Biotite code that builds the C-alpha atoms (Angstrom):
import biotite.structure as struc

atoms = struc.array([
    struc.Atom([-3.817, -0.290, -13.892], chain_id="A", res_id=1, res_name="MET", atom_name="CA", element="C"),
    struc.Atom([-6.992, 0.647, -12.098], chain_id="A", res_id=2, res_name="ALA", atom_name="CA", element="C"),
    struc.Atom([-7.013, 1.399, -8.309], chain_id="A", res_id=3, res_name="VAL", atom_name="CA", element="C"),
    struc.Atom([-9.283, -0.933, -6.515], chain_id="A", res_id=4, res_name="ASP", atom_name="CA", element="C"),
    struc.Atom([-10.522, 1.157, -3.626], chain_id="A", res_id=5, res_name="TYR", atom_name="CA", element="C"),
    struc.Atom([-12.503, -1.478, -1.965], chain_id="A", res_id=6, res_name="SER", atom_name="CA", element="C"),
    struc.Atom([-8.999, -3.562, -1.508], chain_id="A", res_id=7, res_name="ILE", atom_name="CA", element="C"),
    struc.Atom([-7.309, -0.233, -0.146], chain_id="A", res_id=8, res_name="ILE", atom_name="CA", element="C"),
    struc.Atom([-10.316, 0.339, 2.190], chain_id="A", res_id=9, res_name="GLY", atom_name="CA", element="C"),
    struc.Atom([-10.154, -3.194, 3.501], chain_id="A", res_id=10, res_name="HIS", atom_name="CA", element="C"),
    struc.Atom([-6.387, -2.815, 4.129], chain_id="A", res_id=11, res_name="ARG", atom_name="CA", element="C"),
    struc.Atom([-7.167, 0.531, 5.982], chain_id="A", res_id=12, res_name="LEU", atom_name="CA", element="C"),
    struc.Atom([-9.916, -1.029, 8.012], chain_id="A", res_id=13, res_name="LYS", atom_name="CA", element="C"),
    struc.Atom([-7.459, -3.997, 9.046], chain_id="A", res_id=14, res_name="ASN", atom_name="CA", element="C"),
    struc.Atom([-4.775, -1.417, 9.928], chain_id="A", res_id=15, res_name="ALA", atom_name="CA", element="C"),
    struc.Atom([-7.320, 0.510, 11.991], chain_id="A", res_id=16, res_name="ARG", atom_name="CA", element="C"),
    struc.Atom([-8.398, -2.490, 13.823], chain_id="A", res_id=17, res_name="LEU", atom_name="CA", element="C"),
    struc.Atom([-4.682, -3.654, 14.474], chain_id="A", res_id=18, res_name="ASP", atom_name="CA", element="C"),
    struc.Atom([-4.105, -0.184, 15.890], chain_id="A", res_id=19, res_name="ALA", atom_name="CA", element="C"),
    struc.Atom([-7.026, -0.809, 18.262], chain_id="A", res_id=20, res_name="GLY", atom_name="CA", element="C"),
    struc.Atom([-9.023, 2.213, 16.926], chain_id="A", res_id=21, res_name="LEU", atom_name="CA", element="C"),
    struc.Atom([-12.599, 2.534, 16.186], chain_id="A", res_id=22, res_name="THR", atom_name="CA", element="C"),
    struc.Atom([-14.008, 4.452, 13.321], chain_id="A", res_id=23, res_name="GLN", atom_name="CA", element="C"),
    struc.Atom([-15.050, 7.206, 15.790], chain_id="A", res_id=24, res_name="GLN", atom_name="CA", element="C"),
    struc.Atom([-11.561, 7.455, 17.202], chain_id="A", res_id=25, res_name="GLU", atom_name="CA", element="C"),
    struc.Atom([-10.119, 7.652, 13.851], chain_id="A", res_id=26, res_name="LEU", atom_name="CA", element="C"),
    struc.Atom([-12.638, 10.409, 12.799], chain_id="A", res_id=27, res_name="ALA", atom_name="CA", element="C"),
    struc.Atom([-11.781, 12.398, 15.803], chain_id="A", res_id=28, res_name="GLU", atom_name="CA", element="C"),
    struc.Atom([-7.980, 12.098, 15.197], chain_id="A", res_id=29, res_name="LYS", atom_name="CA", element="C"),
    struc.Atom([-8.437, 13.086, 11.567], chain_id="A", res_id=30, res_name="THR", atom_name="CA", element="C"),
    struc.Atom([-11.256, 15.607, 11.869], chain_id="A", res_id=31, res_name="ASN", atom_name="CA", element="C"),
    struc.Atom([-13.378, 13.521, 9.381], chain_id="A", res_id=32, res_name="LEU", atom_name="CA", element="C"),
    struc.Atom([-16.897, 11.978, 9.911], chain_id="A", res_id=33, res_name="SER", atom_name="CA", element="C"),
    struc.Atom([-17.302, 8.482, 10.683], chain_id="A", res_id=34, res_name="VAL", atom_name="CA", element="C"),
    struc.Atom([-19.604, 8.103, 7.688], chain_id="A", res_id=35, res_name="ALA", atom_name="CA", element="C"),
    struc.Atom([-16.634, 9.187, 5.413], chain_id="A", res_id=36, res_name="PHE", atom_name="CA", element="C"),
    struc.Atom([-14.177, 6.747, 7.222], chain_id="A", res_id=37, res_name="ILE", atom_name="CA", element="C"),
    struc.Atom([-16.765, 3.942, 6.691], chain_id="A", res_id=38, res_name="SER", atom_name="CA", element="C"),
    struc.Atom([-17.371, 4.864, 3.054], chain_id="A", res_id=39, res_name="ARG", atom_name="CA", element="C"),
    struc.Atom([-13.440, 4.692, 2.484], chain_id="A", res_id=40, res_name="VAL", atom_name="CA", element="C"),
    struc.Atom([-13.254, 1.441, 4.353], chain_id="A", res_id=41, res_name="GLU", atom_name="CA", element="C"),
    struc.Atom([-16.012, -0.051, 2.088], chain_id="A", res_id=42, res_name="ARG", atom_name="CA", element="C"),
    struc.Atom([-14.278, 1.340, -0.982], chain_id="A", res_id=43, res_name="GLY", atom_name="CA", element="C"),
    struc.Atom([-17.266, 3.651, -1.703], chain_id="A", res_id=44, res_name="ASN", atom_name="CA", element="C"),
    struc.Atom([-15.217, 6.740, -1.521], chain_id="A", res_id=45, res_name="SER", atom_name="CA", element="C"),
    struc.Atom([-11.831, 7.424, -2.882], chain_id="A", res_id=46, res_name="HIS", atom_name="CA", element="C"),
    struc.Atom([-9.087, 8.602, -0.849], chain_id="A", res_id=47, res_name="ILE", atom_name="CA", element="C"),
    struc.Atom([-6.300, 10.971, -1.968], chain_id="A", res_id=48, res_name="ASN", atom_name="CA", element="C"),
    struc.Atom([-2.650, 10.544, -1.123], chain_id="A", res_id=49, res_name="LEU", atom_name="CA", element="C"),
    struc.Atom([-2.643, 13.397, 1.288], chain_id="A", res_id=50, res_name="LYS", atom_name="CA", element="C"),
    struc.Atom([-5.410, 11.747, 3.342], chain_id="A", res_id=51, res_name="ARG", atom_name="CA", element="C"),
    struc.Atom([-3.879, 8.309, 2.954], chain_id="A", res_id=52, res_name="LEU", atom_name="CA", element="C"),
    struc.Atom([-0.559, 9.494, 4.297], chain_id="A", res_id=53, res_name="THR", atom_name="CA", element="C"),
    struc.Atom([-2.459, 10.911, 7.122], chain_id="A", res_id=54, res_name="GLN", atom_name="CA", element="C"),
    struc.Atom([-4.132, 7.803, 7.946], chain_id="A", res_id=55, res_name="PHE", atom_name="CA", element="C"),
    struc.Atom([-1.008, 5.762, 7.566], chain_id="A", res_id=56, res_name="CYS", atom_name="CA", element="C"),
    struc.Atom([0.907, 8.028, 9.985], chain_id="A", res_id=57, res_name="ASN", atom_name="CA", element="C"),
    struc.Atom([-1.997, 7.635, 12.627], chain_id="A", res_id=58, res_name="LEU", atom_name="CA", element="C"),
    struc.Atom([-2.113, 3.789, 12.015], chain_id="A", res_id=59, res_name="LEU", atom_name="CA", element="C"),
    struc.Atom([1.624, 3.190, 12.012], chain_id="A", res_id=60, res_name="GLY", atom_name="CA", element="C"),
    struc.Atom([1.535, 1.549, 8.510], chain_id="A", res_id=61, res_name="ILE", atom_name="CA", element="C"),
    struc.Atom([3.174, 2.706, 5.257], chain_id="A", res_id=62, res_name="SER", atom_name="CA", element="C"),
    struc.Atom([1.320, 3.779, 2.124], chain_id="A", res_id=63, res_name="GLU", atom_name="CA", element="C"),
    struc.Atom([3.191, 1.268, 0.247], chain_id="A", res_id=64, res_name="GLY", atom_name="CA", element="C"),
    struc.Atom([1.644, -1.487, 2.238], chain_id="A", res_id=65, res_name="GLU", atom_name="CA", element="C"),
    struc.Atom([-1.920, -0.206, 1.943], chain_id="A", res_id=66, res_name="ILE", atom_name="CA", element="C"),
    struc.Atom([-1.438, 0.337, -1.690], chain_id="A", res_id=67, res_name="LEU", atom_name="CA", element="C"),
    struc.Atom([0.393, -3.092, -2.634], chain_id="A", res_id=68, res_name="THR", atom_name="CA", element="C"),
    struc.Atom([-0.412, -5.067, 0.377], chain_id="A", res_id=69, res_name="GLY", atom_name="CA", element="C"),
    struc.Atom([3.369, -5.765, 0.663], chain_id="A", res_id=70, res_name="VAL", atom_name="CA", element="C"),
    struc.Atom([5.255, -4.661, 3.872], chain_id="A", res_id=71, res_name="SER", atom_name="CA", element="C"),
    struc.Atom([8.488, -2.916, 3.163], chain_id="A", res_id=72, res_name="ASP", atom_name="CA", element="C"),
    struc.Atom([9.681, -4.099, 6.381], chain_id="A", res_id=73, res_name="SER", atom_name="CA", element="C"),
    struc.Atom([9.375, -7.647, 5.106], chain_id="A", res_id=74, res_name="ASP", atom_name="CA", element="C"),
    struc.Atom([12.728, -9.150, 3.857], chain_id="A", res_id=75, res_name="GLN", atom_name="CA", element="C"),
    struc.Atom([11.000, -10.498, 0.984], chain_id="A", res_id=76, res_name="GLU", atom_name="CA", element="C"),
    struc.Atom([9.093, -7.697, -0.255], chain_id="A", res_id=77, res_name="TYR", atom_name="CA", element="C"),
    struc.Atom([11.710, -6.775, -3.070], chain_id="A", res_id=78, res_name="LEU", atom_name="CA", element="C"),
    struc.Atom([11.640, -10.226, -4.350], chain_id="A", res_id=79, res_name="PHE", atom_name="CA", element="C"),
    struc.Atom([7.897, -9.920, -4.961], chain_id="A", res_id=80, res_name="THR", atom_name="CA", element="C"),
    struc.Atom([8.284, -6.516, -6.598], chain_id="A", res_id=81, res_name="GLU", atom_name="CA", element="C"),
    struc.Atom([10.979, -7.677, -8.956], chain_id="A", res_id=82, res_name="PHE", atom_name="CA", element="C"),
    struc.Atom([9.090, -10.669, -9.957], chain_id="A", res_id=83, res_name="ASN", atom_name="CA", element="C"),
    struc.Atom([6.057, -8.507, -10.848], chain_id="A", res_id=84, res_name="GLU", atom_name="CA", element="C"),
    struc.Atom([8.458, -6.309, -12.972], chain_id="A", res_id=85, res_name="ILE", atom_name="CA", element="C"),
    struc.Atom([10.126, -9.083, -14.584], chain_id="A", res_id=86, res_name="LEU", atom_name="CA", element="C"),
    struc.Atom([6.830, -10.892, -15.305], chain_id="A", res_id=87, res_name="LYS", atom_name="CA", element="C"),
    struc.Atom([5.591, -7.725, -17.304], chain_id="A", res_id=88, res_name="ASN", atom_name="CA", element="C"),
    struc.Atom([8.868, -7.563, -19.382], chain_id="A", res_id=89, res_name="CYS", atom_name="CA", element="C"),
    struc.Atom([9.768, -9.191, -22.532], chain_id="A", res_id=90, res_name="SER", atom_name="CA", element="C"),
    struc.Atom([12.503, -11.852, -22.445], chain_id="A", res_id=91, res_name="PRO", atom_name="CA", element="C"),
    struc.Atom([15.110, -9.229, -24.108], chain_id="A", res_id=92, res_name="GLU", atom_name="CA", element="C"),
    struc.Atom([14.209, -6.681, -21.292], chain_id="A", res_id=93, res_name="LYS", atom_name="CA", element="C"),
    struc.Atom([14.579, -9.427, -18.711], chain_id="A", res_id=94, res_name="GLN", atom_name="CA", element="C"),
    struc.Atom([18.102, -10.187, -19.762], chain_id="A", res_id=95, res_name="LYS", atom_name="CA", element="C"),
    struc.Atom([19.001, -6.513, -19.673], chain_id="A", res_id=96, res_name="LEU", atom_name="CA", element="C"),
    struc.Atom([17.620, -6.005, -16.179], chain_id="A", res_id=97, res_name="ILE", atom_name="CA", element="C"),
    struc.Atom([19.667, -9.145, -15.143], chain_id="A", res_id=98, res_name="TYR", atom_name="CA", element="C"),
    struc.Atom([22.881, -7.889, -16.593], chain_id="A", res_id=99, res_name="LYS", atom_name="CA", element="C"),
    struc.Atom([22.321, -4.512, -14.886], chain_id="A", res_id=100, res_name="ILE", atom_name="CA", element="C"),
    struc.Atom([21.604, -5.965, -11.642], chain_id="A", res_id=101, res_name="ALA", atom_name="CA", element="C"),
    struc.Atom([24.577, -8.490, -11.853], chain_id="A", res_id=102, res_name="LYS", atom_name="CA", element="C"),
    struc.Atom([26.860, -5.407, -12.590], chain_id="A", res_id=103, res_name="MET", atom_name="CA", element="C"),
    struc.Atom([25.556, -3.516, -9.630], chain_id="A", res_id=104, res_name="ILE", atom_name="CA", element="C"),
    struc.Atom([25.582, -6.555, -7.353], chain_id="A", res_id=105, res_name="ALA", atom_name="CA", element="C"),
    struc.Atom([29.246, -7.208, -8.339], chain_id="A", res_id=106, res_name="GLU", atom_name="CA", element="C"),
    struc.Atom([30.534, -3.569, -7.898], chain_id="A", res_id=107, res_name="ASP", atom_name="CA", element="C"),
])
């Protein structure tokens, strides 16, 4: 699965705006240039995990939410994740996953 940096950049921009920060303010807090932050938000520059974590900590958002678009504080996020996993499995694997999950839930 290829990483779509334009989507990540869009989510970072929205998180920055939600936090009430300008690109200039975020640049000052991270010791980066406004130009770099602008390129990241447009998806023109790749962001590594260390830098992503730094941004997320400053913006009060999880890395998972930036990468997947799903908030881990949302009660429904696991349903979405499980559905994605199951969708990509054969019927036999789906049955196995179901049996394992059922055994764990009954324990």
